[in-house]
N, C-alpha and C positions, 0 to 999 in steps of 0.2 A: 627652483625651476618649475614653471607651470607645466602641468601634465596635459598631454594631448587628450582630446575627448575620445571616448571609446570608439565612436564611429569613424573618426579620422584615423585613429591608430589601426583599426581593423582594415580600413581601406588601404593604408600604406603597407601593412603587413601582407595583404593579399597581392598587392602590386609587386612587392619585393619577391615573393615566392614565385609569381608568374614570370617575372623577368629572369629570376635565377634559373627556372626550368628551361626557358628558351635559350639562355646563354650557355647552360651546361650542354644542351643538345647540340648547339652550334659548335662547341669546342670539343665535343666528344669526350674522350678519356684523358685529355691533357691535364697535367698537374697544375698547381698554382703558378700564376705568372705575376709579373710586375709591370705596371704601366707607368711611364714617367710623364708627369704633367707639369708644364712650365707655367707658372702663375706668379702673382704679384705680392705674396707674403702678407704678414700682419693680420689685422682683424678681418680683412677680406678673405684671405686664404683660410682662416679659421672658420668663417661662415661656410665656405665651400666644403671644408672637411666634414662639417656636421650635416650639411644638406645633401652633398653628393658623394664625396670620397669614401667615407666610412660606410654609408648605406650601400654603395656600389660593391665594395669589398665583401660586405655581408651577403649580398645577393649573388655574387659571382665567384668569390674566392680569389679574385684578382686584386693584388695589393696596389695601392696608389703611392708612388713616390713623387714628391714635388721638388722642383728646382726653381730658384728665383729668376724672374724675368722682369726687366724694366721697360719693356716696349721696344718698338723699332723693328726694322727688317734686316739690318746689317748682321745681327747675330745669327739669323736663319741662314743667310748667305754663307757665313763662316762655317756653320755646322755642316751644311751640304757640301761645301768645297773641300772640307777636311775628309769627307767620306766616313766620318765617325758619327753616325746618327744615334744620339742618345735620347733625344726627346721624342715623344710620341704625339702628345696632344699639347696645344698651346692656347692659352687664353689671351687673345689679341684685341687691341682696339680695332674697330672695324676698318678705319682708313688704312692701318698697317696691313690688315688681312687682305684688303683689296689690292694693295700694292704687291704683297707677297704672291697673291694669286696670279696677277698679271706677269710676274717674273717666273712663274712656274715652280715656286718654292713649296707649294702645298699640294697634298693629295685631294682629289675630288671627293665629295661627300654625296652619297645618294639620298635624296630627300625622303625616299621610302622608309628609311630607318626611323623617322620621327613618328612618335605616337600621337594618336588623336587625343583631343581633350576628353575629360571624363564623360561629357555629355555626347560624345561622338563627333564633335566638330572637327573637320579635317585640319591638319597642321597648317596648310596653306591659308586657311581662313582664320585660324586662331593666333598665329604669330603676327607680329606687327609687320607692316609693309617693308620689304627689303631685307627681312631677317634671314630668309632661306636663300642661300646663294650656292652656286656649284662648288665653292671652296670653303665656305664657312657657314656656321649657324649662329646667329646672334642670340644671346641669352639674357643680357641685362641692359638697362638704361642707367647711366651714371652721369654725374656732372662734375666738372671742375669749377670750384667756387673760391671765393675769397673768405678766409676766416680771420678772426682777430682775437687777441688776448684782451679779455674784458678789463684786466687790471691796468693795461696800458692807457686806457681811456676812461678814467673815472667820471668824466663829465659827459660832453657830447660824444656820441658813438658814431663811428663811420657807418655809412649805409649805401655806398655806391662805388662803382668802379673808379669814378673820378676821385673819390676820397683815398683810394689806394695810392694814387699818384701825387697826392697833396701832402708833402712832407712838412709843410709849415703848419697846417691845421691839425695834422695827425702824424706827429714825428715818430720815428722808430725804424728799425730794420724791416725790410720787405723780403720775404722768402719766396723765391720763384723756382720753378722747375728748370733745370739746366738743359733745355731743349726748345727748339722753335715750335712749340705747341702751346697755343693759347696766348702767348705773349703779344702777338701781333693784333689779335682781335681786341684784347683789353686795352692796348695802347690807343687804338682808334676809337673805341667806345668812350674812353676818357676824354676824347676830343669832340664828343657829341656826334660822331659819325653814325647815321642810322643803321640799325642791325641789318636791314635788307640790302645795304650797300657795301657791307664789310668785304666780302670776298671779291666783288668786282674791283673795288679800290685796291685790295691787296694783290691783285693781278697786274698792277701797274707799278712803275718805278716810283711815282709820286706817293702811292700808298705805303710802300716800304720805307721811303724816306721819312714820311710823317710818323710812322710807327717807331722807327729808329730814333728820331729826335725825342719822342715822348719817353722812351725807355732811358735815353741819355739823362733825362731829368732826375731819375732815381738811381742811376748806376752806382753811386757811392753808398747807397743804402741797401743794395741787394745782397742777400745771402742765398746761395744756390742750393737746391736739393735735387737728389736723383732717385731716391727710393720713396715709395708711396707713404711709408709710415713716418717720414721725417717732418713734414709740415706741422703735424699736431705736436710732435715732440719739441720742435723749435718754439712753438707758441707756448706750450705748457712750461717750458724751462725759462721762458723770458728772453730767449736769444733772438726772437723776432716779434715785432708788434703786430704785423699782419703777414699773411701767407696765402698763397694759392695752394689748393690741394683738392683731394677727392671728397665729395660730400659725405660719403659713408665713413671715411676715416675720421672726419671731424665729429660726426654723430657718435661714433663709438667712443672717442676720447671724452666727449662731454657726458653722454648718457651712461657709459659703463665705467669710466675712470674718474669722473668728476672734474675733468679739466675745465678751466674757466675760458672756454672757447665759444664764440658766437659766429654765425655764418651770415655773410652778405649774399643774398640771392640775386641781386642786380647783376646782370651780365653773366649769369651762370652759363657755362659752355657744355651743352648737352652732347654726350657721346654714347657709344654703344660698344660693348665687349662681345666678342664672338669666339666660339670654339673652332679650332682648326686642327688639321693633322699634318705634321711635317712630312714633306716628300722624302721617301726612302725609309720610313719606319718599317721595321720587320713585323709590326703588329697592327696593320691597318684595320683588321677586323675587330680586334679588341678596342681599338681607339674609337671606331664608329659605334660599338656597343656602349662605350662610356658616354659619348655625346648623346646618343638616343636616351640613355638613362638620365643624364643630368638635365636634359631639356624637357623632361616630363613635367606636367602641370604641378604635381605635388611637390616635386623637388625645387622647382623655381620659386614657388610660394614659400617653401621652408627657408630658403636663403633670404628672401625679402623680409621675413619675420625675424631675421638675425642681424641684418645690416641694411641701411636705407638706400638700396639700389632697386630700381623698378624692374620687374620681370618682363620679358619680351613677348609673353603670351597673355592674351586677354583673360583666359580662364584662370591664369595664375594671379593676375592683377586683382581679380575679384576675391581672392583668398587672402590678400594681405590684411592683417589685423593688428594684434598686439605683439610686441617683442616677446620672443619665446621665454626669455629669462626674467625680464624686468616688468613686463606688462605695459610698457610704454606704447601708446598708439603709434603705428609706423607711418600711416598715410601722410600726416603733416610733414614728415621729414623726407618724403620722396621727392626727387628732382622734378617729377612729373605732376606734383600737386598743382592744381589750377592757379593758386596764388603765386607760385614760383615761376610759372611759365610766361607771365606777362612780360618780363624783361629778360627772357632766356634767349640764348643764341644756339641754334642747332648746328653743330659742326658740319661743314660741307665736306663730306668724306671724299667726294670726287675731287674737289680742289686739293685736299690734303694728299691724296694718292698721286696726283699729277704734279705736285710741287715739292716732292721730297728733297731732291738734290738742290733745287733753288733755295729752299728754306734753310737747309743745312749749310750751304755756302754763305748765305746772308748771315746766319748766326755765328759762324766761325769768324767772319770778317768783323762783325760787331764786337765780339769778345776781344779781338786782338787790337782794337783801336786804342 
């Protein structure tokens, strides 16, 4: 493992001590507590543990327990309806966070908890546009991409969304998330629909029918996945030739585990993950403390140097360098790298938040055909 420079280590240590002092003062003489964080598991959660969870416990004495979360809003409704609120903080895709906020499932977050950048830049200027919301604070930029097993295509390699749907030229199983997320956009992209027209077309019956027909072309080849660590496993094991999945998971599988996986950046679907606080938690103060800590410049940069997701703060983006363990340069693997953005689709979170039930109904009906 590469050691941090003395200057960086000293700065982080000073920050931890300062945060610890403030947190202890706020909590008075209370004993150790436990904060439950719902997150996505795998290499992503491990990067969070090293960048946020363990340092937060060291600074405050508050233990972090994690539970697995696969996205969506339904599980939040169920938690609140049961009256048994066990989750405190949730790492949510921004469109889900927006929907949950509109439904009153989340606590409000005071933006005053956020720390300024190390050079004094206010959070409102340092965070990317739209990251600071009354119900959530966006922390990372990720993308859902298409990965493929290098061994499955020893000759010509697939390099486009259209190739994902071409079973004749590129035969083999296709792994897709069992959710109406991303499927529709890729289906239309493979039909040469311009990126800027995707969501307008998907708001019409014709758009949904076009997408349904395109997915029908590969129905018999589909292998469904539900957990974020499955796509890389399916490719590495040879159970799928191509798979959609999170760019950071594919990076980890290749760079850290040596899996023969390559990424197609064409049509990458840019998304954002946000910290939220579940309504009804009995630890809203500690939850807010954690979010303030996890979104500090140093911590966001620390995670980005462990897994290839871009931090939502400009000051943290500037600190992205080499992978902490391997020394691999991280910038070329970020979804926001200039070369990757040319054919990217930025997820329309407003469209997603407004079409939850429509998409779920469409997906159920398509699966049952």
